[in-house]
GULO-843576 format. One line per field, with one value per residue (C-alpha): x, y, z; residue number from 1. Coordinates in nm, 2 decimals. Layout:
GULO-843576
px <- c(X_...) .
py <- c(Y_...) .
pz <- c(Z_...) .
num <- c(NUM_...) .
END
This chain:
GULO-843576
px <- c(-14.91_-15.03_-15.18_-14.86_-14.65_-14.90_-14.90_-14.52_-14.54_-14.80_-14.58_-14.28_-14.50_-14.62_-14.27_-14.16_-14.45_-14.37_-14.02_-14.12_-14.37_-14.12_-13.85_-14.09_-14.20_-13.83_-13.75_-14.04_-13.92_-13.56_-13.66_-13.86_-13.56_-13.27_-13.09_-13.17_-13.00_-12.71_-12.75_-12.60_-12.24_-12.22_-12.11_-11.77_-11.67_-11.54_-11.57_-11.61_-11.58_-11.58_-11.31_-11.07_-10.73_-10.43_-10.09_-9.77_-9.50_-9.15_-9.16_-8.83_-8.87_-9.24_-9.17_-9.46_-9.35_-9.67_-10.01_-10.29_-10.64_-10.93_-11.28_-11.40_-11.26_-11.36_-11.20_-11.25_-11.36_-11.12_-10.85_-10.60_-10.70_-10.85_-11.01_-10.97_-11.13_-11.00_-10.68_-10.40_-10.07_-9.84_-9.47_-9.30_-8.93_-8.68_-8.69_-9.06_-9.01_-9.11_-9.32_-9.41_-9.78_-9.94_-10.30_-10.51_-10.88_-10.89_-10.64_-10.61_-10.42_-10.28_-10.19_-10.02_-9.81_-9.75_-9.85_-10.07_-10.17_-10.37_-10.48_-10.60_-10.44_-10.19_-10.03_-9.71_-9.58_-9.23_-9.07_-9.36_-9.30_-9.48_-9.57_-9.65_-9.66_-9.37_-9.11_-9.08_-9.29_-9.25_-9.19_-9.53_-9.56_-9.87_-9.90_-10.12_-10.07_-9.87_-9.75_-9.65_-9.47_-9.57_-9.25_-9.00_-9.23_-9.12_-9.36_-9.33_-9.51_-9.45_-9.71_-9.65_-9.58_-9.57_-9.41_-9.36_-9.10_-8.98_-8.84_-9.01_-9.19_-9.14_-9.26_-9.14_-9.26_-9.24_-9.13_-8.99_-8.97_-8.79_-8.87_-8.62_-8.34_-8.51_-8.45_-8.68_-8.63_-8.79_-8.74_-8.74_-8.84_-8.75_-8.82_-8.78_-8.84_-8.64_-8.68_-8.40_-8.47_-8.35_-8.44_-8.38_-8.29_-8.33_-8.52_-8.35_-8.48_-8.34_-8.40_-8.28_-8.32_-8.38_-8.35_-8.25_-8.30_-8.12_-8.30_-8.06_-7.75_-7.95_-7.81_-7.98_-7.85_-7.95_-7.88_-7.80_-7.79_-7.89_-7.93_-7.95_-8.07_-8.09_-8.17_-7.85_-7.66_-7.69_-7.49_-7.54_-7.36_-7.36_-7.49_-7.48_-7.48_-7.64_-7.57_-7.83_-7.80_-8.10_-8.29_-8.07_-7.83_-7.48_-7.27_-7.31_-7.08_-7.11_-6.92_-6.86_-7.01_-7.06_-7.21_-7.28_-7.32_-7.48_-7.40_-7.51_-7.24_-7.02_-7.10_-6.91_-6.91_-6.71_-6.67_-6.47_-6.46_-6.56_-6.72_-6.77_-7.00_-7.03_-7.32_-7.38_-7.66_-7.91_-7.81_-7.62_-7.30_-6.97_-6.72_-6.69_-6.40_-6.36_-6.12_-5.96_-5.98_-6.11_-6.21_-6.35_-6.45_-6.54_-6.69_-6.69_-6.78_-6.41_-6.24_-6.27_-6.08_-6.03_-5.88_-5.78_-5.60_-5.60_-5.81_-5.98_-6.14_-6.39_-6.47_-6.78_-6.88_-7.25_-7.36_-7.72_-7.82_-7.62_-7.30_-7.03_-6.71_-6.43_-6.13_-6.02_-5.73_-5.59_-5.35_-5.17_-5.09_-5.28_-5.34_-5.51_-5.59_-5.71_-5.83_-5.94_-6.27_-6.31_-6.40_-6.50_-6.23_-5.94_-5.69_-5.71_-5.45_-5.24_-5.38_-5.22_-5.15_-5.04_-4.91_-4.82_-4.86_-5.03_-5.20_-5.46_-5.69_-5.87_-6.16_-6.24_-6.54_-6.85_-6.68_-6.69_-6.32_-5.98_-5.78_-5.46_-5.32_-5.05_-4.85_-4.63_-4.32_-4.21_-4.45_-4.47_-4.66_-4.70_-4.81_-4.98_-5.01_-5.34_-5.19_-4.91_-4.70_-4.70_-4.44_-4.49_-4.32_-4.28_-4.19_-4.07_-3.98_-4.11_-4.38_-4.56_-4.77_-5.00_-5.21_-5.50_-5.66_-6.01_-6.16_-5.94_-5.63_-5.29_-5.15_-4.83_-4.63_-4.36_-4.16_-3.83_-3.57_-3.70_-3.63_-3.79_-3.80_-3.93_-3.99_-3.96_-4.28_-4.34_-4.17_-3.87_-3.84_-3.81_-3.50_-3.36_-3.39_-3.33_-3.52_-3.41_-3.38_-3.31_-3.27_-3.25_-3.32_-3.62_-3.85_-4.12_-4.33_-4.59_-4.86_-5.08_-5.42_-5.60_-5.44_-5.26_-4.95_-4.62_-4.50_-4.20_-4.01_-3.74_-3.51_-3.26_-3.00_-2.76_-2.94_-2.83_-2.95_-2.89_-3.02_-2.84_-2.47_-2.56_-2.53_-2.55_-2.50_-2.59_-2.70_-3.04_-3.21_-3.52_-3.71_-3.93_-4.15_-4.31_-3.97_-3.81_-3.53_-3.33_-3.14_-2.87_-2.76_-2.47_-2.16_-2.33_-2.17_-2.28_-2.10_-2.14_-1.92_-1.82_-1.70_-1.79_-1.88_-1.90_-2.02_-2.21_-2.52_-2.60_-2.92_-2.97_-3.23_-3.31_-3.45_-3.15_-2.88_-2.79_-2.68_-2.56_-2.31_-2.25_-2.01_-1.67_-1.72_-1.48_-1.53_-1.36_-1.44_-1.30_-1.12_-1.31_-1.23_-1.12_-0.81_-0.86_-1.18_-0.99_-0.88_-0.50_-0.48_-0.42_-0.37_-0.54_-0.51_-0.60_-0.93_-1.00_-1.01_-1.16_-1.24_-1.47_-1.74_-2.00_-2.03_-2.30_-2.30_-2.52_-2.56_-2.47_-2.16_-2.02_-2.06_-1.93_-1.92_-1.71_-1.70_-1.55_-1.18_-1.17_-0.88_-0.87_-0.60_-0.51_-0.21_0.04_-0.11_-0.33_-0.54_-0.69_-0.94_-1.26_-1.47_-1.40_-1.63_-1.55_-1.72_-1.62_-1.82_-1.66_-1.34_-1.31_-1.21_-1.27_-1.13_-1.21_-1.05_-0.73_-0.64_-0.33_-0.23_0.05_0.16_0.43_0.62_0.88_1.03_0.83_1.15_1.24_1.61_1.56_1.36_1.66_1.86_1.60_1.43_1.05_0.97_0.69_0.51_0.30_0.07_-0.13_-0.40_-0.76_-0.90_-0.81_-0.99_-0.88_-1.00_-0.88_-0.94_-0.62_-0.48_-0.48_-0.49_-0.56_-0.48_-0.60_-0.63_-0.26_-0.06_0.24_0.40_0.70_0.92_1.26_1.49_1.20_0.95_0.70_0.45_0.20_-0.16_-0.24_-0.08_-0.17_-0.02_-0.02_0.00_0.21_0.07_0.04_0.33_0.57_0.82_0.70_0.35_0.40_0.48_0.49_0.37_0.26_0.24_0.09_0.07_0.35_0.55_0.84_1.06_1.32_1.55_1.82_2.10_2.45_2.58_2.34_1.99_1.84_1.54_1.35_1.06_0.83_0.46_0.46_0.67_0.68_0.84_0.92_1.00_1.16_1.48_1.42_1.37_1.21_1.11_1.03_0.85_0.64_0.69_1.07_1.18_1.47_1.70_1.90_2.16_2.29_2.57_2.32_2.39_2.08_1.99_1.69_1.57_1.26_1.28_1.49_1.54_1.69_1.80_1.80_1.98_2.30_2.24_2.25_2.07_1.97_1.87_1.67_1.64_1.41_1.53_1.44_1.52_1.88_1.97_2.09_2.31_2.38_2.67_2.68_3.02_3.04_3.30_3.55) .
py <- c(6.74_6.54_6.28_6.15_6.17_5.96_5.71_5.70_5.63_5.37_5.20_5.21_5.06_4.79_4.71_4.69_4.49_4.25_4.23_4.16_3.90_3.75_3.74_3.58_3.33_3.25_3.24_3.00_2.79_2.80_2.71_2.42_2.29_2.38_2.10_2.06_2.30_2.14_2.10_2.35_2.27_2.15_2.42_2.26_2.25_2.52_2.34_1.98_1.82_1.48_1.35_1.60_1.66_1.85_1.89_2.04_2.14_2.27_2.64_2.64_2.33_2.27_1.91_1.75_1.67_1.53_1.44_1.37_1.25_1.16_1.03_1.27_1.60_1.79_2.10_2.16_2.52_2.73_2.47_2.37_2.01_1.83_1.50_1.26_0.94_0.69_0.89_0.82_1.00_0.97_1.08_1.09_1.01_1.27_1.14_1.09_0.73_0.59_0.69_0.58_0.53_0.57_0.44_0.51_0.46_0.76_1.04_1.39_1.65_1.94_2.21_2.45_2.17_2.00_1.68_1.39_1.13_0.81_0.64_0.33_0.10_0.24_0.07_0.21_0.08_0.17_0.24_0.18_0.25_0.55_0.36_-0.01_-0.28_-0.35_-0.60_-0.74_-0.74_-0.40_-0.34_-0.30_-0.19_-0.23_-0.03_0.21_0.53_0.67_1.03_1.18_1.52_1.70_1.91_1.63_1.35_1.13_0.87_0.73_0.51_0.35_0.08_-0.28_-0.31_-0.58_-0.57_-0.78_-0.76_-0.95_-1.26_-1.25_-1.07_-0.94_-0.75_-0.50_-0.26_0.10_0.22_0.52_0.60_0.89_0.89_1.17_0.96_0.64_0.51_0.27_0.21_-0.06_0.06_-0.26_-0.63_-0.69_-1.03_-1.09_-1.42_-1.42_-1.67_-1.65_-1.72_-2.03_-2.40_-2.55_-2.21_-2.23_-1.97_-1.73_-1.56_-1.22_-1.10_-0.77_-0.50_-0.26_-0.23_0.05_-0.01_0.22_0.17_0.37_0.15_-0.16_-0.20_-0.31_-0.21_-0.40_-0.19_-0.26_-0.63_-0.88_-1.25_-1.44_-1.80_-2.04_-2.40_-2.51_-2.18_-1.90_-1.57_-1.29_-0.99_-0.62_-0.37_-0.61_-0.45_-0.64_-0.55_-0.65_-0.69_-0.74_-0.79_-1.08_-1.08_-1.05_-0.94_-0.92_-0.72_-0.74_-0.66_-0.89_-1.15_-1.53_-1.80_-2.17_-2.42_-2.76_-2.97_-3.33_-3.49_-3.17_-2.87_-2.55_-2.23_-1.92_-1.57_-1.25_-0.89_-0.82_-1.06_-1.04_-1.28_-1.30_-1.48_-1.59_-1.48_-1.70_-1.57_-1.88_-1.83_-1.86_-1.69_-1.57_-1.35_-1.33_-1.04_-0.97_-1.24_-1.48_-1.83_-2.13_-2.46_-2.76_-3.06_-3.40_-3.74_-3.83_-3.49_-3.13_-2.87_-2.51_-2.24_-1.90_-1.60_-1.23_-1.32_-1.65_-1.69_-1.96_-2.06_-2.26_-2.46_-2.45_-2.80_-2.93_-2.58_-2.61_-2.42_-2.68_-2.57_-2.62_-2.41_-2.23_-1.98_-1.81_-1.52_-1.35_-1.57_-1.86_-2.17_-2.50_-2.73_-3.08_-3.27_-3.64_-3.72_-4.03_-4.35_-4.68_-4.96_-4.74_-4.51_-4.14_-4.01_-3.70_-3.35_-3.15_-2.78_-2.61_-2.25_-2.04_-1.68_-1.80_-2.14_-2.29_-2.58_-2.76_-3.01_-3.34_-3.35_-3.31_-3.07_-3.31_-3.41_-3.23_-3.31_-3.10_-2.80_-2.59_-2.32_-2.04_-1.92_-2.02_-2.28_-2.52_-2.84_-2.96_-3.32_-3.31_-3.67_-3.80_-4.13_-4.19_-4.38_-4.12_-3.85_-3.47_-3.35_-3.02_-2.98_-2.64_-2.53_-2.36_-2.43_-2.72_-2.96_-3.19_-3.45_-3.61_-3.95_-4.06_-3.92_-3.61_-3.81_-3.69_-3.92_-3.75_-3.43_-3.24_-2.93_-2.75_-2.60_-2.85_-2.87_-3.12_-3.16_-3.48_-3.50_-3.83_-3.99_-4.04_-4.38_-4.25_-3.95_-4.19_-4.33_-3.98_-3.98_-3.64_-3.44_-3.53_-3.26_-3.28_-3.04_-3.08_-2.90_-3.12_-3.35_-3.60_-3.79_-4.07_-4.13_-4.43_-4.38_-4.53_-4.33_-4.04_-4.15_-4.08_-4.40_-4.29_-3.96_-3.89_-3.59_-3.51_-3.24_-3.17_-3.38_-3.32_-3.49_-3.44_-3.62_-3.53_-3.59_-3.82_-3.65_-3.75_-3.61_-3.75_-3.66_-3.83_-3.98_-4.19_-4.25_-4.55_-4.42_-4.75_-4.91_-4.58_-4.66_-4.39_-4.47_-4.24_-4.25_-4.08_-3.97_-4.08_-3.99_-4.02_-3.96_-3.92_-3.91_-4.27_-4.22_-4.17_-4.38_-4.28_-4.50_-4.49_-4.60_-4.62_-4.77_-4.66_-4.75_-4.42_-4.59_-4.82_-4.64_-4.96_-4.91_-5.08_-4.91_-5.03_-4.93_-4.77_-4.78_-4.58_-4.61_-4.44_-4.54_-4.34_-4.53_-4.58_-4.32_-4.60_-4.74_-5.07_-5.12_-5.08_-5.37_-5.44_-5.60_-5.28_-4.98_-4.83_-4.46_-4.38_-4.41_-4.75_-4.69_-4.93_-4.96_-5.22_-5.27_-5.33_-5.26_-5.34_-5.16_-5.28_-5.23_-4.86_-4.93_-5.18_-5.46_-5.40_-5.63_-5.55_-5.74_-5.71_-5.61_-5.50_-5.29_-5.19_-4.99_-4.80_-4.58_-4.79_-5.12_-5.28_-5.59_-5.68_-5.96_-6.04_-6.00_-5.86_-5.86_-5.64_-5.68_-5.37_-5.48_-5.82_-5.68_-5.95_-5.95_-6.20_-6.17_-6.43_-6.52_-6.36_-6.23_-6.02_-5.85_-5.60_-5.49_-5.24_-5.21_-4.99_-4.93_-4.72_-4.57_-4.25_-4.33_-4.67_-4.53_-4.33_-4.64_-4.92_-4.95_-5.02_-5.39_-5.51_-5.84_-5.96_-6.26_-6.41_-6.67_-6.76_-6.67_-6.47_-6.47_-6.23_-6.19_-5.91_-6.08_-6.29_-6.08_-6.39_-6.38_-6.72_-6.76_-7.07_-7.24_-7.22_-6.94_-6.74_-6.50_-6.27_-6.06_-5.92_-6.23_-6.47_-6.64_-6.90_-7.11_-7.35_-7.47_-7.26_-6.98_-6.84_-6.49_-6.35_-5.98_-5.80_-5.55_-5.20_-5.09_-5.34_-5.25_-5.53_-5.57_-5.95_-6.13_-6.48_-6.68_-7.05_-7.24_-7.59_-7.82_-7.85_-7.57_-7.43_-7.16_-6.97_-6.76_-6.53_-6.49_-6.34_-6.69_-6.75_-6.89_-7.15_-7.36_-7.54_-7.78_-7.94_-7.99_-7.74_-7.43_-7.14_-6.81_-6.56_-6.21_-6.09_-6.31_-6.43_-6.78_-7.06_-7.39_-7.67_-7.99_-8.26_-8.45_-8.49_-8.12_-8.05_-7.76_-7.72_-7.46_-7.32_-7.57_-7.86_-7.95_-8.07_-8.15_-8.34_-8.39_-8.43_-8.06_-7.80_-7.45_-7.20_-6.84_-6.66_-6.35_-6.53_-6.84_-7.07_-7.41_-7.62_-7.98_-8.22_-8.59_-8.86_-9.17_-9.39_-9.13_-8.99_-8.66_-8.69_-8.44_-8.47_-8.29_-8.26_-8.20_-8.01_-8.10_-7.84) .
pz <- c(-7.27_-6.98_-7.20_-7.37_-7.06_-6.87_-7.15_-7.13_-6.76_-6.82_-7.08_-6.85_-6.57_-6.81_-6.92_-6.56_-6.47_-6.76_-6.65_-6.30_-6.42_-6.64_-6.36_-6.13_-6.39_-6.46_-6.09_-6.03_-6.33_-6.21_-5.86_-5.99_-6.19_-5.95_-5.74_-5.38_-5.15_-4.95_-4.58_-4.36_-4.23_-3.88_-3.64_-3.59_-3.96_-4.17_-4.49_-4.64_-4.97_-5.15_-5.38_-5.23_-5.40_-5.27_-5.44_-5.31_-5.56_-5.54_-5.60_-5.79_-6.01_-6.02_-5.92_-5.73_-5.38_-5.24_-5.39_-5.15_-5.25_-5.02_-5.07_-4.81_-4.68_-4.37_-4.24_-3.87_-3.78_-3.58_-3.65_-3.92_-3.89_-4.19_-4.15_-4.45_-4.53_-4.79_-4.81_-5.06_-5.03_-5.33_-5.29_-5.63_-5.66_-5.78_-6.13_-6.13_-6.25_-5.91_-5.61_-5.26_-5.17_-4.83_-4.79_-4.48_-4.41_-4.18_-4.14_-3.99_-4.18_-3.98_-4.23_-4.00_-3.85_-4.19_-4.03_-4.14_-3.88_-3.90_-3.58_-3.77_-4.02_-4.26_-4.57_-4.70_-5.04_-5.15_-5.48_-5.72_-6.09_-6.23_-6.54_-6.57_-6.31_-6.07_-6.19_-5.84_-5.53_-5.36_-5.00_-4.82_-4.46_-4.25_-3.92_-3.72_-3.54_-3.83_-3.85_-4.18_-4.21_-4.53_-4.53_-4.47_-4.60_-4.32_-4.18_-3.83_-3.58_-3.25_-3.31_-3.41_-3.78_-4.04_-4.38_-4.69_-4.96_-5.27_-5.08_-4.74_-4.47_-4.12_-3.82_-3.57_-3.30_-3.43_-3.78_-3.95_-4.32_-4.49_-4.86_-4.93_-4.79_-4.89_-4.54_-4.35_-3.98_-3.77_-3.41_-3.20_-3.18_-3.54_-3.70_-4.07_-4.26_-4.58_-4.86_-5.11_-5.48_-5.66_-5.65_-5.31_-5.15_-4.77_-4.57_-4.33_-4.02_-3.91_-3.56_-3.43_-3.17_-3.45_-3.83_-4.07_-4.44_-4.68_-5.01_-5.22_-5.14_-5.05_-4.70_-4.38_-4.04_-3.73_-3.42_-3.15_-3.21_-3.48_-3.54_-3.87_-3.86_-4.16_-4.06_-3.87_-3.93_-3.68_-3.69_-3.44_-3.32_-3.24_-3.50_-3.80_-4.15_-4.43_-4.80_-5.05_-5.42_-5.64_-5.31_-5.21_-4.91_-5.04_-4.74_-4.36_-4.13_-3.75_-3.43_-3.13_-3.35_-3.31_-3.51_-3.53_-3.81_-3.75_-4.05_-3.99_-3.78_-3.75_-3.54_-3.60_-3.39_-3.44_-3.29_-3.34_-3.25_-3.61_-3.86_-4.24_-4.43_-4.81_-4.98_-5.34_-5.57_-5.38_-5.04_-4.94_-4.74_-4.94_-4.71_-4.35_-4.23_-3.85_-3.75_-3.41_-3.14_-3.41_-3.29_-3.46_-3.29_-3.50_-3.32_-3.50_-3.35_-3.29_-3.23_-3.15_-3.35_-3.23_-3.46_-3.33_-3.48_-3.54_-3.85_-3.95_-4.30_-4.37_-4.73_-4.81_-5.11_-5.19_-5.27_-5.28_-5.17_-4.85_-4.75_-4.67_-4.51_-4.76_-4.63_-4.31_-4.31_-4.00_-4.01_-3.72_-3.42_-3.57_-3.35_-3.43_-3.14_-3.23_-2.93_-2.96_-2.80_-2.59_-2.78_-2.64_-2.61_-2.73_-2.58_-2.68_-2.91_-2.84_-2.85_-3.13_-3.09_-3.42_-3.41_-3.71_-3.82_-4.14_-4.18_-4.41_-4.35_-4.63_-4.57_-4.73_-4.97_-4.76_-4.51_-4.22_-4.19_-4.23_-4.54_-4.48_-4.30_-4.46_-4.27_-4.40_-4.22_-3.86_-3.71_-3.42_-3.36_-3.00_-2.91_-2.57_-2.44_-2.31_-2.18_-1.93_-2.18_-2.45_-2.49_-2.49_-2.81_-2.98_-3.35_-3.47_-3.82_-4.13_-4.39_-4.24_-4.44_-4.23_-4.41_-4.23_-4.25_-4.13_-3.82_-3.83_-3.73_-3.85_-4.13_-4.24_-4.15_-4.34_-4.25_-4.32_-4.08_-3.82_-3.45_-3.22_-2.84_-2.68_-2.31_-2.12_-2.00_-1.63_-1.62_-1.80_-1.57_-1.28_-1.46_-1.49_-1.87_-2.02_-2.28_-2.64_-2.90_-3.28_-3.57_-3.95_-4.27_-4.35_-4.15_-4.25_-4.00_-4.03_-3.77_-3.67_-3.84_-3.55_-3.26_-3.42_-3.23_-3.40_-3.58_-3.77_-3.83_-4.09_-4.07_-4.34_-4.41_-4.13_-3.87_-3.50_-3.19_-2.82_-2.51_-2.19_-2.27_-2.56_-2.90_-3.26_-3.62_-3.96_-4.30_-4.23_-3.93_-3.90_-3.57_-3.51_-3.23_-3.13_-3.07_-2.98_-3.22_-3.42_-3.73_-3.85_-4.21_-4.40_-4.21_-3.89_-3.56_-3.20_-2.87_-2.50_-2.19_-2.25_-2.60_-2.97_-3.27_-3.64_-3.93_-4.25_-4.05_-3.68_-3.53_-3.17_-2.91_-2.74_-2.43_-2.35_-2.54_-2.73_-3.08_-3.40_-3.63_-3.99_-4.26_-4.20_-3.82_-3.60_-3.23_-2.94_-2.57_-2.28_-2.00_-1.68_-1.41_-1.18_-1.34_-1.18_-1.39_-1.72_-1.93_-1.92_-2.26_-2.45_-2.21_-1.91_-1.94_-2.31_-2.51_-2.67_-3.04_-3.29_-3.66_-3.82_-4.08_-3.80_-3.43_-3.17_-2.83_-2.55_-2.17_-2.18_-2.39_-2.15_-2.41_-2.76_-3.05_-3.36_-3.68_-4.03_-4.05_-3.69_-3.58_-3.21_-3.03_-2.73_-2.78_-2.97_-2.87_-3.14_-3.20_-3.54_-3.61_-3.80_-3.48_-3.14_-2.83_-2.54_-2.20_-2.00_-1.70_-1.67_-1.82_-2.08_-2.44_-2.72_-3.07_-3.35_-3.68_-3.81_-3.48_-3.45_-3.13_-3.12_-2.77_-2.71_-2.38_-2.24_-1.90_-1.66_-1.52_-1.70_-1.69_-1.83_-2.12_-2.23_-2.30_-2.35_-2.69_-2.68_-2.72_-2.95_-2.90_-3.19_-3.15_-3.44_-3.38_-3.50_-3.15_-2.85_-2.51_-2.25_-1.89_-1.68_-1.35_-1.40_-1.68_-1.90_-2.28_-2.43_-2.80_-2.97_-3.31_-3.41_-3.25_-3.37_-3.12_-3.21_-2.98_-3.05_-3.06_-2.99_-3.21_-3.07_-3.26_-3.10_-3.11_-2.80_-2.61_-2.27_-2.22_-1.87_-1.88_-1.62_-1.37_-1.51_-1.29_-1.44_-1.71_-1.94_-2.07_-2.10_-1.78_-1.92_-2.22_-2.18_-2.51_-2.57_-2.86_-3.12_-2.96_-3.16_-3.04_-3.24_-3.04_-3.18_-2.93_-2.93_-3.03_-3.31_-3.36_-3.13_-3.22_-2.95_-2.98_-2.72_-2.64_-2.37_-2.30_-2.06_-2.15_-1.88_-2.00_-1.68_-1.72_-2.08_-1.96_-2.16_-2.00_-2.24_-2.13_-2.28_-2.61_-2.60_-2.55_-2.79_-2.85_-3.17_-3.24_-3.58_-3.59_-3.58_-3.22_-3.05_-2.69_-2.56_-2.21_-1.99_-1.92_-2.09_-1.94_-2.17_-2.09_-2.42_-2.28_-2.21_-2.43_-2.13_-2.12_-1.82_-1.88_-1.66_-1.75_-1.63_-1.44_-1.74_-2.00_-1.99_-2.15_-2.50_-2.69_-3.06_-3.22_-3.59_-3.74_-4.06_-4.32_-4.42) .
num <- c(1_2_3_4_5_6_7_8_9_10_11_12_13_14_15_16_17_18_19_20_21_22_23_24_25_26_27_28_29_30_31_32_33_34_35_36_37_38_39_40_41_42_43_44_45_46_47_48_49_50_51_52_53_54_55_56_57_58_59_60_61_62_63_64_65_66_67_68_69_70_71_72_73_74_75_76_77_78_79_80_81_82_83_84_85_86_87_88_89_90_91_92_93_94_95_96_97_98_99_100_101_102_103_104_105_106_107_108_109_110_111_112_113_114_115_116_117_118_119_120_121_122_123_124_125_126_127_128_129_130_131_132_133_134_135_136_137_138_139_140_141_142_143_144_145_146_147_148_149_150_151_152_153_154_155_156_157_158_159_160_161_162_163_164_165_166_167_168_169_170_171_172_173_174_175_176_177_178_179_180_181_182_183_184_185_186_187_188_189_190_191_192_193_194_195_196_197_198_199_200_201_202_203_204_205_206_207_208_209_210_211_212_213_214_215_216_217_218_219_220_221_222_223_224_225_226_227_228_229_230_231_232_233_234_235_236_237_238_239_240_241_242_243_244_245_246_247_248_249_250_251_252_253_254_255_256_257_258_259_260_261_262_263_264_265_266_267_268_269_270_271_272_273_274_275_276_277_278_279_280_281_282_283_284_285_286_287_288_289_290_291_292_293_294_295_296_297_298_299_300_301_302_303_304_305_306_307_308_309_310_311_312_313_314_315_316_317_318_319_320_321_322_323_324_325_326_327_328_329_330_331_332_333_334_335_336_337_338_339_340_341_342_343_344_345_346_347_348_349_350_351_352_353_354_355_356_357_358_359_360_361_362_363_364_365_366_367_368_369_370_371_372_373_374_375_376_377_378_379_380_381_382_383_384_385_386_387_388_389_390_391_392_393_394_395_396_397_398_399_400_401_402_403_404_405_406_407_408_409_410_411_412_413_414_415_416_417_418_419_420_421_422_423_424_425_426_427_428_429_430_431_432_433_434_435_436_437_438_439_440_441_442_443_444_445_446_447_448_449_450_451_452_453_454_455_456_457_458_459_460_461_462_463_464_465_466_467_468_469_470_471_472_473_474_475_476_477_478_479_480_481_482_483_484_485_486_487_488_489_490_491_492_493_494_495_496_497_498_499_500_501_502_503_504_505_506_507_508_509_510_511_512_513_514_515_516_517_518_519_520_521_522_523_524_525_526_527_528_529_530_531_532_533_534_535_536_537_538_539_540_541_542_543_544_545_546_547_548_549_550_551_552_553_554_555_556_557_558_559_560_561_562_563_564_565_566_567_568_569_570_571_572_573_574_575_576_577_578_579_580_581_582_583_584_585_586_587_588_589_590_591_592_593_594_595_596_597_598_599_600_601_602_603_604_605_606_607_608_609_610_611_612_613_614_615_616_617_618_619_620_621_622_623_624_625_626_627_628_629_630_631_632_633_634_635_636_637_638_639_640_641_642_643_644_645_646_647_648_649_650_651_652_653_654_655_656_657_658_659_660_661_662_663_664_665_666_667_668_669_670_671_672_673_674_675_676_677_678_679_680_681_682_683_684_685_686_687_688_689_690_691_692_693_694_695_696_697_698_699_700_701_702_703_704_705_706_707_708_709_710_711_712_713_714_715_716_717_718_719_720_721_722_723_724_725_726_727_728_729_730_731_732_733_734_735_736_737_738_739_740_741_742_743_744_745_746_747_748_749_750_751_752) .
END
């Protein structure tokens, strides 16, 4: 039994030996063909790897939130820090169609802190497409000292940063990016160089204290301040907000904003509490709205224009790739001040101050000069003189239209419901001239294109005028400013303390008060306060009335000329003629052609008035000259005088008027040349002839001399003598003969 059991053991030993031999042979073979054993890890590392890859997904959706790869991975022992080289961090968008990419040469990943940090250079590329190449250049940020949070996926740095985008580049100190909110922040010292697309598009520089870019809604905030510069255009303010569209600037909104525009020979500056700017598809300014305390100042070679209001809108026309000012509109307490600038060898024009709740300015082509200003509703235009001779003037009304000529000088002006007030200049104030005011339904004015001084002004529809106690009314009035002459047309009427005049047309010199009235003239002049200064030819205590086709008043209405069917009267006394000249200063009166004077007289005594009828004296002649110093009225050219019971004709008649206290207006009448007197008495008619006669109204006495005085009665009896004295009241005759010429009496006997 031992033998077989031993053999079995030997066989087992041989098998085991073979196995061992085979194992050792295989082990030696494997050892010969196995790769080299890696080096032992440094004592400070827990693990390391090459081509490291780490992915974090959303537990609920499985969406990849972050994908990190690195060329080299090293996990520090006894720490959660991982050192990465050649790191790429990919942050997919919510729809997985885009992603943000962060590249860093070296980075440290702190797992427990969910923090990734790179001390060196970092490149962040935003919004890359998952498939295919980008359609436009993406936003690329270069910085250092960047920290990335793997939970919030926010990247931040306080180091200087640079960035590029589709149409430009920029730099800043410090940056922050939140891919979840798609928000990029540049912390301070921001400077962006923006080049809009399009032929001839001009670059823009953006400077700011900080920048926040909201990728989702394409907006850029510039807190706490920002400044945009494009060649001669500068806009700056507090916390500007920029709206992008297709990566182009479309809108800008800023607080406490101000801007300037330097366009060749015109410089524009504007400011407001709040400012809105709109740009076209190429980022060029098309519209600016300045709101609250809005102010625009435009400087041209010849003038400075300032516009203020609660809101001011500026519209620009893009021409030759430049924004040219086309329209300015102000709303709410709008004011436009146009001030002329000094020019060599010329006096400055007036400064114009236009006020309206709503106004609109349009520019001439090129945007350098004003074309017109239109206002809506109540408005005012003030002319502030810049020379001593000019007048301060204010025009108020509605719906102004102001058209401008060259060099921003006013050409024409139009308004409705107009009121004007013109102050006297310094020289006129010394003469005590008062302010003049006018009103009308419409007003049109024309200005000197070289000086902007008012040349002519027309007011129509219920025109009214007042200057001191001088007033006027008419359907229409025209002012010639250079001559200071006002013309009233249509139912014209003017008056002052000295009287009133109405006519179809009145032309008045506002400086002197002289005027000419034409067509259906009616004039009324008040008597002088001192009765001794009033003319005695008509009356002394009543207004002097006149009608004529034409009237000229000079020397403050002391000299008056009437012509064309003149009728002049005071009370019941009347004179008619083709022309009449009145000199109230010299108290003289001249009437020419077809003169007829009708003078009524009645006793001054009240008792006599009861029994005595008024007496009318009518004198007709080609010419009348009256002087009040001697109360003498001289009628010439063939005179015809009629009184009750007395008719005198002659070539010339001198009528001496009685003192105003006398019962009779006519004291005596002296006739010369072919005198003929017809007297109706109680005993019949008497006819006297002579070359000279004197008629005394007090005792009804007629003295005839010269040229064989002769008296003939109804019976044909005649008497001649050197001098005949006839008393018409009692039909009594006194005859004087000459030594060589005896009295002759002729009696004509009538046959039965």
